[in-house]
N, C-alpha and C positions, 0 to 999 in steps of 0.2 A: 270668412273674415270677422263677422260679428261674433262667432263663437270664440275665436282667438282673443279678441278684445275682452270678452267676458271672463275668459280664463285668466288673463293677465291681471284683471281687476281683483280676482279672488286671491291670487298668490303674491301680489306685489309687496305686501307687508312682510311676508316671509323672505322674499328676495332682498329687500332693503335690510332686514335684520341680519341675514347671513353676510351681506356685503359689509355692514358696519362692524360685525363681529370679526370678520377677516381683517379689516383695517386695525381693529383694536389688538388682535393677536400679533399682527406684524409689528405694530408699534411697541408692544410689550417685549417681544422677542428681540427687537433691535435696541432696547433701551440701555442694556449693559451687557458685558461679557458673561456675567453670572447667569442672567436670564437666558442668554443664548445657549450656554452650556446645559442649563436645566432642561430647556425645551428639546435640545438635541438628544439628551439622555433619555427623556420620556419617549420621543419618537423612535429612537433606536430600540428601546425595550419593546414597544408595540410592534415594530417591524420584525424584531427577532421572534416574538411570540407567534406572529402570523406565519413567518417562514418556518418555524418549528412545526406548527400545525400542518402546513402543507407537506413538509417532509415526512411527518408521521403518516399522513394519508397515503403518500407515495409508497412508503415502506409497507403499509398494510396491503395495498393492492399488488405489490410485487413479491410479497412473502411466499405465495405458492411456488412460483418459479425458483426463487432463491432456495427454498427448502428442498425442492426436488434436486437442485444442483448439489447442495450440501449432503443430502442423503446418498446421492449417487457417488459422491467422492468418498464418503465414509465407507460405503459398501466396497469400493475399489480398494481402499486401504485395508479393510478387514480381510478381503480376499488375498491381497498381497502378503499380509502378515501370516495368514493361514498357510499359504503356499510355501513361504519361507520356513515355517515351523515344520511342515511335512518333509521338506527337503533336508532340513537339519536333523530331524529324527532318523531319517533313513541313511544319512551319510556320516555325520560326526556327532559325538556326544556333547562336546563343548563348542557351542556356536559363538561366532563373533557378533551375531546380531541380537542375541538374547542372553540375559542374565536372570536366573531364577524364573525362566519362562515369561519375563516381562520384555516387551519390545524395546529396542534401543531408542526409537524415536516416538515421541508422544505428541498428539495433535489436540489443540484446544481451539474451539470456535470463538471468534471475536467479531465485534461489529465496529465499524469506523464511527467515531464521535465527531472528529473534525480533521481536516487535512488541507494542504496547500499544494498547488502545482505550478504557480506562476513566479516562484522565487528561485534563487540559485541554491538556497539551502532549505528545501521543503521538508515537511514533517507530516506524520500521521499520528493521531491519537486514537487508541483502541480502548474499549470498555472492559479490559481485563488487566489485573495488576498483581502485585506480590501476594495478595490474599488468594488469588487463583493459581498460584504456583508459577507465575511469569517472572522471568529474570532477564537481565541484560545479556545480549548476544544471541538470544533465541531468533530463529528465522521466521519470516512471515511470508506466506504464499497465498495465492488465490485457491479456491476450491478446484480449479482446473489444473493445479500443480504448476503455476507460473510464479516466478520470483517477484516479490514486492519490495522486501528490504529486511532490515534487522532491528531488533529492539535495542534501544540505546539507554533508556532509563525507565524506571517504574515508580509509581506511588502505590498506595494500598489497593486502589480499585482501578487504576488506569496505567497504561504504558505508552511511551512515545517511540515511534518507529522512524528510523532513518531510511527513507525509501531510495530506490535507485535514482530518482530525480533529485539528487543532492550532490553538489560538487565535491563533498568530502566522502562520498560513498565509494567503496572499492570492494571487490570480491574476486575470487578465482572463477575462471570459466573453463569449459572443455568443449572442443569440437566433437559432436556426436559421432561423426563418420570415421574419424581416425584417432580420437582420444588425445589430440594435441592440446596443451593447456595454454591459457592466456590470462591477462588481467583485465577485468571489466570495470569501467568507470564512466562518469557522466561529465561532459564538457559544459553543459548548461545551454547548448545551442537549440535543442529540440526536445520536447517532452515525449517524443515518440521514438527516440534513438539513443543508444548507448555506444560506447567505444570499446573495442577489444584491441589491446596492445600487447606487445611482446610475443607475438605469434611466430613460431619457428618458420624459417624459410622452407622447411620440409613439410609444413602443415598442409599445403595445397588448398587454401580456402577457396570457396566458390559461392556464388549467389544462391540463396535459399538454404544453405547448410545451417542446421540447427546448432545452437550453443546452449549448453546446460551449465548449472552451477557446479563448481568444484570447490567445496568448502566442508570443513569438519562440522559446521553448524547445521548442515542440511543433508538429507539422504540423496543418493544419486537419482537422476531423472527429473529434477526441478528445472523447468525450461526458463531461459532468459529471453531468447528470441532467435531470429534468423539473420544470417548475413545479408546485408543490403548492398554493400560495396566494400572493396578492399584495395590496398596498395602496398607496394614494397617501399621501404624507406630508402633514403638517398645512399646509405651505406650498403644497401642490399643485404642487411643482416637480420631483418625481421619484418613481418607484415603487421599492418594495423587494419582494422576492419570496422565498418559501421554496422551496428546491430539494430534491427527493427524490434522494438520491445514487444514481447508476446502479451503481457498484461495491459489492459486498458487502465492506465494510471489515473485517468480523470474521472472514472466512475466506479471506484472501489466501494464496496459496502460490507459484505460478509467475507471474512478472511480466516485463515488458519494459522495459529502460532505453533511453531514446531520446536520441540525440546529434544536435544540430543543428550540422553542421560549420561553419556560418556564424555561429554565436552570438557568438564573440569579435569578429568584424568588426562585427556589429550593435551590440553593447554599446559598442564604441569610438566608433561614429558617434553613439550616443545621448549618451554622456558628453561628446563634443565639442560637441554641440548645447546641452547643459545648461550648459556653461561660458561660452557666449556671452552 
């Protein structure tokens, strides 16, 4: 007890000083809206700097695992492209997959700069832009070949992605087991689930069935998720299904931007056909 009293005697001046400084800062911050805004701005900047430093440390320690995943994915893509080239050379001279020996689909690695998941119209910002060859309507997937979304706008160094978790998002889907097509969209109810609508009554959906992307913007095989539940509409003319999203949309970091080099040509043909 004697030591505690001695310790308090040594630091009581510092304690009083901190207490008085705290009162002074509180009085200053409450004196006018301007000072409140200035203080909030400074504290937000400091908090952002600390948060950024913590994030960078997290990225540093997670780099080995992420790099292994990306390297594995690149290896798979190279093997796939090589196998297609071998088949093409052995079967036909003019391949639908290659022009002048260049692959139809090109992949560019990108990192998430910022994103949201708690809104009805979420977005993702990536650190690749027009200077890197990125353009609107390019697909975005995970290194595990799971759908994330599509590029909707670009600046010189960055691009904005409309992810699946956006009520304005829509894309084509395909049931892997029987090739029946559907429309994929998000209702905003859950960040873990999508909706598949306009499924044929002959599609025979079942729980656990995989659903892939069916879009001219992405190659075949990009996974959307698996069927969690389904029902026939009241008119018994089509099924709707709940899809469990394959990608973990709340922890995205390193992604792949996919360019279809024939996309412009395909869009021109579609537009010409619609004008007839």
